[in-house]
Kinemage of the C-alpha trace (Angstrom):
@kinemage 1
@onewidth
@group {chain A} dominant
@subgroup {mainchain}
@vectorlist {calphas} color= white
{ca met a 1} P 81.926 100.201 39.591
{ca glu a 2} L 82.192 97.844 42.729
{ca tyr a 3} L 83.368 99.593 45.775
{ca lys a 4} L 85.431 96.822 47.390
{ca leu a 5} L 88.758 96.708 49.219
{ca lys a 6} L 91.784 95.313 47.336
{ca arg a 7} L 94.782 93.575 49.019
{ca ile a 8} L 98.253 94.442 48.929
{ca thr a 9} L 100.973 92.074 47.709
{ca pro a 10} L 103.151 90.587 50.570
{ca ala a 11} L 106.270 92.068 48.880
{ca gly a 12} L 104.575 95.413 49.126
{ca ile a 13} L 104.463 95.213 52.828
{ca pro a 14} L 107.855 96.920 53.849
{ca glu a 15} L 107.229 99.836 51.580
{ca ala a 16} L 103.532 99.961 52.830
{ca ala a 17} L 105.017 100.122 56.476
{ca ser a 18} L 107.245 102.827 55.666
{ca lys a 19} L 104.592 104.570 54.513
{ca ala a 20} L 102.323 104.406 57.537
{ca glu a 21} L 105.124 105.800 59.602
{ca leu a 22} L 105.607 108.841 57.412
{ca tyr a 23} L 101.776 109.809 57.747
{ca arg a 24} L 102.124 109.321 61.338
{ca tyr a 25} L 105.052 111.380 61.254
{ca leu a 26} L 102.867 114.008 58.796
{ca asn a 27} L 99.811 113.959 61.151
{ca asp a 28} L 97.495 112.131 59.636
{ca pro a 29} L 96.762 109.346 61.595
{ca glu a 30} L 93.774 108.164 59.440
{ca glu a 31} L 95.886 107.501 56.655
{ca ala a 32} L 98.622 105.516 58.699
{ca glu a 33} L 95.838 103.745 60.060
{ca ser a 34} L 94.304 102.547 56.667
{ca ile a 35} L 97.876 101.692 55.467
{ca cys a 36} L 98.321 99.411 58.812
{ca arg a 37} L 94.921 97.732 58.065
{ca asp a 38} L 95.934 96.696 54.659
{ca ile a 39} L 99.231 95.343 55.961
{ca leu a 40} L 96.949 93.258 58.826
{ca ala a 41} L 94.620 91.976 56.190
{ca val a 42} L 97.692 90.406 54.815
{ca asp a 43} L 99.991 89.454 57.441
{ca pro a 44} L 97.855 89.735 60.591
{ca thr a 45} L 100.635 89.321 62.938
{ca asn a 46} L 103.007 91.842 61.488
{ca gln a 47} L 104.463 93.666 64.637
{ca ala a 48} L 105.418 96.880 62.891
{ca ala a 49} L 101.847 97.349 61.721
{ca leu a 50} L 100.392 96.686 64.894
{ca arg a 51} L 102.697 99.027 66.474
{ca val a 52} L 101.626 102.132 63.971
{ca leu a 53} L 97.939 101.060 64.088
{ca gly a 54} L 97.832 101.262 67.922
{ca leu a 55} L 99.807 104.497 67.995
{ca ser a 56} L 97.655 105.958 65.078
{ca ile a 57} L 94.417 105.090 67.042
{ca thr a 58} L 95.790 106.955 69.775
{ca asp a 59} L 96.814 110.015 68.014
{ca gln a 60} L 93.076 110.514 67.189
{ca phe a 61} L 91.923 110.395 71.034
{ca ile a 62} L 90.099 113.475 72.031
{ca gly a 63} L 89.292 112.673 75.527
{ca ile a 64} L 85.651 111.424 74.819
{ca gly a 65} L 83.681 108.133 74.963
{ca met a 66} L 83.977 107.978 71.188
{ca asp a 67} L 87.892 107.452 71.453
{ca arg a 68} L 88.535 103.812 70.305
{ca tyr a 69} L 90.355 103.046 73.346
{ca arg a 70} L 89.424 99.421 73.419
{ca gln a 71} L 90.681 98.963 69.857
{ca ala a 72} L 93.980 100.308 70.549
{ca glu a 73} L 94.176 98.010 73.766
{ca glu a 74} L 93.446 95.148 71.718
{ca thr a 75} L 95.990 95.843 69.020
{ca phe a 76} L 98.631 96.352 71.585
{ca arg a 77} L 98.039 93.380 73.408
{ca lys a 78} L 98.524 91.568 70.223
{ca leu a 79} L 102.252 92.686 70.469
{ca thr a 80} L 104.136 89.248 71.020
{ca asp a 81} L 107.510 91.151 72.609
{ca arg a 82} L 106.724 91.427 76.494
{ca tyr a 83} L 108.495 94.679 76.690
{ca glu a 84} L 106.782 96.293 73.681
{ca arg a 85} L 103.580 95.009 75.100
{ca ala a 86} L 104.029 96.629 78.461
{ca tyr a 87} L 105.530 99.793 76.942
{ca tyr a 88} L 103.112 100.413 74.280
{ca leu a 89} L 99.881 99.775 76.874
{ca gly a 90} L 101.774 102.531 78.914
{ca leu a 91} L 101.712 104.888 76.161
{ca leu a 92} L 97.838 103.747 75.587
{ca tyr a 93} L 96.879 104.542 79.078
{ca glu a 94} L 99.012 107.897 79.138
{ca arg a 95} L 97.786 109.317 75.993
{ca arg a 96} L 94.279 108.660 76.943
{ca ala a 97} L 94.649 110.160 80.229
{ca lys a 98} L 96.044 113.326 78.355
{ca ala a 99} L 93.340 113.533 76.000
{ca gln a 100} L 90.877 113.338 78.927
{ca leu a 101} L 92.918 116.172 80.476
{ca his a 102} L 92.884 118.226 77.182
{ca ser a 103} L 88.987 117.505 77.199
{ca gly a 104} L 88.374 119.234 80.472
{ca gln a 105} L 87.958 115.944 82.708
{ca pro a 106} L 88.608 116.725 86.438
{ca pro a 107} L 92.339 116.197 87.055
{ca his a 108} L 91.591 113.673 89.918
{ca thr a 109} L 89.642 111.633 87.847
{ca leu a 110} L 92.828 110.819 85.738
{ca leu a 111} L 94.823 109.305 88.572
{ca pro a 112} L 93.701 105.850 88.034
{ca leu a 113} L 94.964 105.924 84.273
{ca phe a 114} L 98.184 107.523 85.321
{ca asp a 115} L 98.664 104.620 87.614
{ca arg a 116} L 98.116 102.235 85.173
{ca ala a 117} L 100.382 103.752 82.787
{ca leu a 118} L 103.308 104.162 85.426
{ca ala a 119} L 102.678 100.361 86.296
{ca gln a 120} L 103.013 99.532 82.678
{ca phe a 121} L 106.182 101.742 82.281
{ca asp a 122} L 107.759 99.996 85.362
{ca glu a 123} L 107.182 96.665 83.918
{ca ala a 124} L 108.757 97.741 80.828
{ca gln a 125} L 111.669 99.075 82.578
{ca gln a 126} L 112.216 96.078 84.331
{ca ile a 127} L 112.906 93.981 80.968
{ca ser a 128} L 114.164 96.483 78.634
{ca pro a 129} L 116.853 95.931 76.473
{ca pro a 130} L 120.028 97.538 77.611
{ca gly a 131} L 120.245 100.973 76.706
{ca asn a 132} L 116.981 101.471 76.145
{ca asp a 133} L 115.745 104.030 78.481
{ca asp a 134} L 112.127 105.061 76.737
{ca ala a 135} L 110.380 103.701 79.777
{ca ile a 136} L 112.159 105.733 82.193
{ca leu a 137} L 111.313 108.766 79.951
{ca arg a 138} L 107.842 108.005 79.732
{ca trp a 139} L 107.382 107.512 83.528
{ca asn a 140} L 109.292 110.872 84.177
{ca arg a 141} L 106.648 112.488 81.523
{ca cys a 142} L 103.745 111.101 83.684
{ca ile a 143} L 105.259 112.085 87.346
{ca arg a 144} L 105.977 115.759 85.660
{ca leu a 145} L 102.121 115.566 84.663
{ca leu a 146} L 101.116 114.332 88.042
{ca glu a 147} L 102.967 116.865 89.966
{ca thr a 148} L 101.149 119.544 87.796
{ca leu a 149} L 97.635 118.088 88.424
{ca lys a 150} L 98.498 117.428 92.111
{ca gln a 151} L 98.859 121.308 92.146
{ca arg a 152} L 95.851 121.992 90.090
{ca ile a 153} L 93.889 119.923 92.600
{ca glu a 154} L 95.027 121.516 95.688
{ca glu a 155} L 94.163 125.065 93.977
{ca asp a 156} L 90.714 123.555 93.149
{ca met a 157} L 89.958 122.523 96.426
{ca ala a 158} L 91.428 125.697 98.004
{ca ala a 159} L 89.096 127.805 95.777
{ca leu a 160} L 86.377 125.599 97.129
{ca asn a 161} L 87.274 126.092 100.651
{ca ser a 162} L 87.579 129.726 100.638
{ca lys a 163} L 83.934 130.102 99.091
{ca gly a 164} L 82.717 128.206 101.918
{ca thr a 165} L 79.944 125.524 101.903
{ca pro a 166} L 76.554 126.796 100.530
{ca ser a 167} L 73.922 126.852 102.981
{ca ile a 168} L 70.927 124.653 102.135
{ca ser a 169} L 67.551 126.395 103.320
{ca ala a 170} L 64.418 124.343 103.336
């Protein structure tokens, strides 16, 4: 038997796209990613597949160097709608920061990622379609996380200060 990928038909793309979204909702991002790659092999500019592919990759982030951050970024940059590109890049930076936070990265190191996410959400809000407040919702979530991080950073600093500076003996 020959182990070789098979191509789906153009007529099968809408059903495949539905399945990709379903697998994401079922918390099976690897399956969703595979389906999106099948769609993109036939239609490389399929916007729905690019969105779900990028999200599926970010669903797999665990906060380490092996996260495919650059791959997700390249995928979202292929989105042709300016609003969607800004919004999904914001999600990418937010999800990367959250994954790194959950993996134990020091909170103060995550501030640049949150700043990038906020900048993207701000850009998306400026050009969002009427009635679409998604960028505001994401902005607010990031601000709430930053408030929590600020508190943790202050607590860590207070704990360090209360222990005093260790003396160095020669």
